[in-house]
N, C-alpha and C positions, 0 to 999 in steps of 0.2 A: 397617628398623625395624618391629617388630610392635606389637600392642596392649599388650604387657606390657613394652616397652622404655621405660626412663625417658628423657625428652628430655634432650639434652646440657646444657641450661641449668638443669635442675631442681635440681641440687646447689647451684647458686649463688643460687637463688631465695630470697627472704625467707620465713621460716616463716609459715604461715597463722595469723593472730591468732585467739584464741578469740572466741566470740560476745560481743556487747556485754553481755548479761546476766551472763556469767561475769566479764568484765573489771570490771564495776561492782559486783561482790559486796563488801559492806562488809568493811573490814579491822579495824574496832573498833566498839564500841557507839555511838560518836558518829555513825557513818554509818548505823546500823540504823534504818530507818523503821518507825513503828507499834509495836504491842504494848507500849506504855508500861506497862501494868498488869503485864506480865511482866518486862520488862528495864529498867524505870526504875531510876535510881541507888539508890533506897531499898528496892527490892524484895528479898524473901528470896533470890532467885537471885543478884542482884548482890552482896549481902552475903556469901553463901557463896563466890562466886568471888573476892572481895577477900581472903578467908582461904585461898585456893588449894584450896578444896574444891569438887568438882563432884558433884552428886547424880545418881543414875540417873533418867532421865526418859523419858516418852512425850510426844512433841510431836504434837499432833493439830490439824490445820488444813487448809484448802483449798490447792490448788496455788498456788505463787507467794507464799505468806504468809511465807516466810523460815525454814522448818524446818531445811533443810540449813545455811544461813548461820548460824543461831543455834547449831547444834551445833558448827560450826567455831569460832565466837567463844568458846563456853564452854571448849573445849579450849585455845584460845590464852590466855584470861584465867586459867585454872586452872594453866597450865603443864604440861598433860598431852599425851601423844602422841595424834594423831587417826588412827583407822583406819576408813575407810569400808568398808561391806559392803552388798551388794545382796541383798535377799530374793528378787529375781526370778531371779537366775542362780546362786544358791548353795544348797548342801544341807548335810547333816550332815558330810560329809567336809571341806568348806570351813570349817564352823563349828569343827571340831576344830583345823584348821590355824591359824585366827586366834586361838583361845584359847591355843594353845601359844605363838604369837608374843607375846601379851600377858603370858603367864607369864614368859617369858624377859626381857621388858622390865621386869617388876616385880622379878624376882629378881636379875638381873645388872646392869641399868642403873639400878635404883632409881627407875624412872619408871612412873607409872600410865598406862593406856591407855583412852582413850574409844573404845569400839566403837560406831560410828554405823551403824544398820541402817535403810536407806531402805526404805519400804513394808513395814514389819514385819508388817503384817496378811497379807501373802502367805505367811508361814511357817505351816506347820500346827502343831497342838498339840505334837506330839513335838519338832519343831524348836525351838519356843519353850522347851520344858522343858529343852532342852540348855544354855540359858544360865543357868538358875537357880543351880546351885552356884557358878558363877564370879562371878555378881553378889554372892552371899552372902559368899564369901571375899575379895572385893575384887580378884580378878584383873582384872576389867574394870569400868569405869563404862559402863553400857549407856544409850545414847540411841537410842530408836526413833522414827521418823517415820511418820506414817500420815495418810491422808485419810479413813479410816473410823473410826467410833465405836469406841474401844478397849474399851468395855464389852462389845461383841459379838465383837471380833476379836482381843483379846489375852487370853491365859490369866489367870485370876484370880490364880494364884500369882505370876506374873511382874508382873502389874499391881499387886499389893500391895507389891512391892519397888521400885516406881518412882513418882515424882510425875508426874501428868498435867498438862501445860501446854496450854491451849487457845489456839491462835492464830486470829485472825480475818482475813478478807480485808481488804486495805488499802482505805482510803477513797479516794474520788476526789481530794481534796486531797493525800493522801499520794502517790498515783500521779503527780499533776502535779508535786509536789516532786521525785520521783525522776526524772522526765523532764527537768526543768530542769537537774538536776545532771548527767545524762548528756550533755545538749546542751552544757553549759558546760565539762565536764572535757576538757582537751586531752590529758592523758596516758592516761586509761583510757576516756574517752568519745568523743564525736563533735565535740569542740571544734575539732580541726584540719580537719574536713570542712566546718565553717562551716554547720551545719544550723540552720534557723530554723523556728519554729512560731508561728503567731498564736494568739490566745486561743481561737478556735473550734476550731482543729486540736488544741490541747492538751486542751480539754474532750472532744473526740471520742475522742482516744486514751485518756483516763482512763476514759471510759464503755465503750469497746470492750474494755479490759483486764479489766473486771469484777473488780477487786480483786486481780489476779494480776500481781505485779511482773515476773516473768519474761516473761509474755505481753506486757506493756507495752513492755519493752525490745526484745524480738524484733521486735515490730511496728514500733517506732520505727526500728530498724536497717534493716529491709526497706524501709520507706517512704522513708527518707533516701537510700538508694542506688538507688531506682527513679526518682529525678528527676535531671535533669542540672543542673550548676551554672549559675546565671544569669550575666549579664554582669559582676556584681560578685563572682562566685565563690561565692555562697551557694547552698545547697540549700533551697529553700522547700518545706516539707512542709505541704500544705493538707489540709483536711477531706476533699476528694474523693480525694486521693492515699491517705490513710489508709483510707478506706472501701474503695477498690479493692484495696489491699494486704491488708486483712483478709479480703476475699471472704466466704465463708460460715463464720462462727464456730461452733465446736463447742459444743453445749450440754453443760454439766457435769452429767452424770446417769449414775448407775451402777444399772442395772436389778437388780443383785443386792445392792446395798449400801444405806447409809443414805439416800443421795440419793433413791432410789426411794421409800422410806417417807416421807421428809420432804415430797416433792413431792405424793404422793397425799394426804397429810394436809392439806396446804395447799389442795388441790383440794376435798376433802370439806368442810373448814371454810368455804371460800368459798361452796359450795352451801348449807350450813347457814345461813350468814349472809346469804343472799339477795342475793349480789353476782354477777350474771351475768358482768360484765366480768372480775373477778379469776378466776372459775372458767374462763372461756375462755382466759385467759393461762396458767393452770396446765395446762389441757388441751393447748394448743399446745406448751407446754414439754415435756410428756411425749411427744406424738406426734412432734415434730421430733427428739427424742432417741432415737426408735426403740422406745418402750414398746409392749408388746403391747396393741392397742386393745381386745381382748376382756377383758383385765384391767380396763381402765377401765370397760367396760360392766358387768362383774360388780359393781364397786363402786357404780356408779350404780343397779343393781337393788337392792342392799342399802340404799343411801341412801333410795330411794323409799319403802321400807317403814319403815325406822328413823326417818327424820327428817320425812317427809311423811305417810305413813300415810293415814288416812281424812280428813285435812284436804283432800286432793284424791285421791280413789280412782283417778283416771286416771293418776296419776304412775307407778304400777307397770306398767300396760300400756304406757305411753310408754317406760319404761326397757327393758322386754322387747322392744318394737318396735325400739328403737335397737340392741339386741344382735343381733336377727335381721337388721336391715338391714346392719349392719357386717359380720356374718358372711357375708351374701349378696353384698354389693358388694365387700368387701375394701378395701384401701388402694391408692392414696391417697384415693380418693373417699369413703372411710368417714368422713372428718372431717366431712362434711356432716350425716349423721344424728346424729353425736356432738354437733356444735355445736347442732343443733336440740334434742336431748334435754337438754343442759346448760343452755341458756337456759330451757327449760320447768321443769326441776327447781329451778333457782335462784330463779325468780320464783313458784313455787307456794307456797301457804300451808303453814306448817310445824307439825307436831305429832308428838311422840314418845310419844303416849298409848298406842298399841298396843305399842310396844317396852317401855315401863315397866310396862304391864299384864302382859306376859308375865314380866318379871323378878319382879314381885310374886307372880304365880301360882306360879312356880318355887320361890320362897322358902317359900310355904305348903306346897307339895308336899314340900319337904325337911323341914319341921317335922312333916308328917303323911304319911309316905311310903306307908302301907298302909291308909289309910282305905277301908272297904268301899264298893262300889257299892250304893246303896239298891236294895231288891228291886223297887220299882216302875219303876226305870230299866233293869232287866235284861230281855232278850228271852227269853220262854219257848219256846225252839226245840224242846224235847222235852216229852212229856207229864209226865215226872217233874218238870221244871222248873216247869211250870204248877201241879202239885200242891203244891209246896213254896212257892208264892207269888210266883214270878217274874212281873213285869208287873202284879201286883195293885195297883189304885189309880192306874194311869197315866192321865193325862188327855191325850187327843190334841188338840192345839190347833186343828186344822182342823175339828174337830167343833163348834166354838163360833164364834159370829158375828164376834167381833173377833180370833180366834186368840190370845187371851190367857187363861191359866189361872193359878190360884193353886197352883203346883206347886213342890216343893223339888227342885233339881237337884244340890245338893252332897251329899257324904257327911255322915252325922250328926256334929254338932259344928262343922261349917264353914258352916252355913246363914247367909246374910246377908253372906258375904265379898264385898268389892268390890276389883277390880283395875283395871278400865278406867274412866277418867275423861276422856271426850272434852273437848277444849278448845273455847272459844268462837271458833273460827277455821275458815274454809272450810266444807267439807261436814260437818265434825265438829259444827258448830253444829246442823245438822239432825239428826244422829245423837243428839246430846244431848237434843234435844226429843223424839225418838221414845222414848228410854230413859225420860225423865221421864214421858211419857204412859203408857207400859206399867206403870211402877212405880205410878203413881196408880191405874190400873185394878186392879192386883193388890191394892193396899191396900184398895180398895173391895170387892173380892171377899172378901178376908180378913175384912173387917168384917161382910159378909153371911153369911160361913160357907158359901157355895155352891160355891166352887172353880171356878165357871164365870163367864164374862163375859156370858152370855146376859141380855138385858134382863129386869128384874124384872117 
């Protein structure tokens, strides 16, 4: 016998049962947990299915929220054939083949076909376009499933021909209900294995599943058969057993997808809201998922100017120092300067006055794009420039005791424009006082008509 020879008893062995998550897949809507706003008895979808009509759909939701199961139930309720198709392993050739099968099914068998495309976001634009005419002429009812935002990942033309249903992650009570059902079911679940979970273990399992029904059932099955039956024949799954079976859970995070943008958005908003604990949580979530730490540093540098600015002028040097430290030290130790920088930025006084000042200045520029530079502000770098008046009337502030002069620095017609309004917070309070003092001095000089702040 060699490695490739089937053992003599293999032909008589019982077939390997499918995983618990597959066995417990709902067979009708009464077993479907969650998503009541989509699949409830009086929803548009259920009313359409009662009339044996199935619309083309894009099902958008996190892993384990029931997208594949819902597609199967739709086909069953509408009385259509169900043809699953994977965007991961298929191309244009396979698309043509399944479309032909659906056409034969329609023309010869008088049955409609639901073409279910898992991970439709993995198809490129050309591949997605290949479905358009067949959705239009009714050859197929298209149901696509995606974990990515279809606004970004699905062609606008295809999207306009489908309804988008947004599925949410299951709640912990819904996960616990699913677990109880699996434990009790003797035909499809673990009823014959006599698995038991106390309340603490059930709560732990629901928390570890993080809204993913498939993950909950997979973890339950692994934990159940990792313990030996007790004297009474039961398999007691404890909190400790579940935690050990779960080991290191993968953080759901796509560095190139919407999860990336959602998480960095939550991180920045936590910093802006001066919540260092939440900011540290989102930082950890990004780092543990493998996010580029220098990407986080860049966003912190931007944040220090946009949201803190001169309320704490040290925020920008701190953010730059964090970037330099992370670049120099590398990971994993780079989390140390990152954590220090995050807590500093989160607790710093906040002001977006510099940011809004620039936006206001840019708007004025767009309204007056070619306003000339006043002659007194131009440098007379040649004799000719001096002869035509470049630099005439310029007052050099350092020639005056308080370095304050009554001088116009805007182009003609824009004198007196104001963009920067420091807030009464942090160091900007001091900046505001300085600006008010200088403005008072300029008003006094204007009243004197001297142009200089030299004592009278």
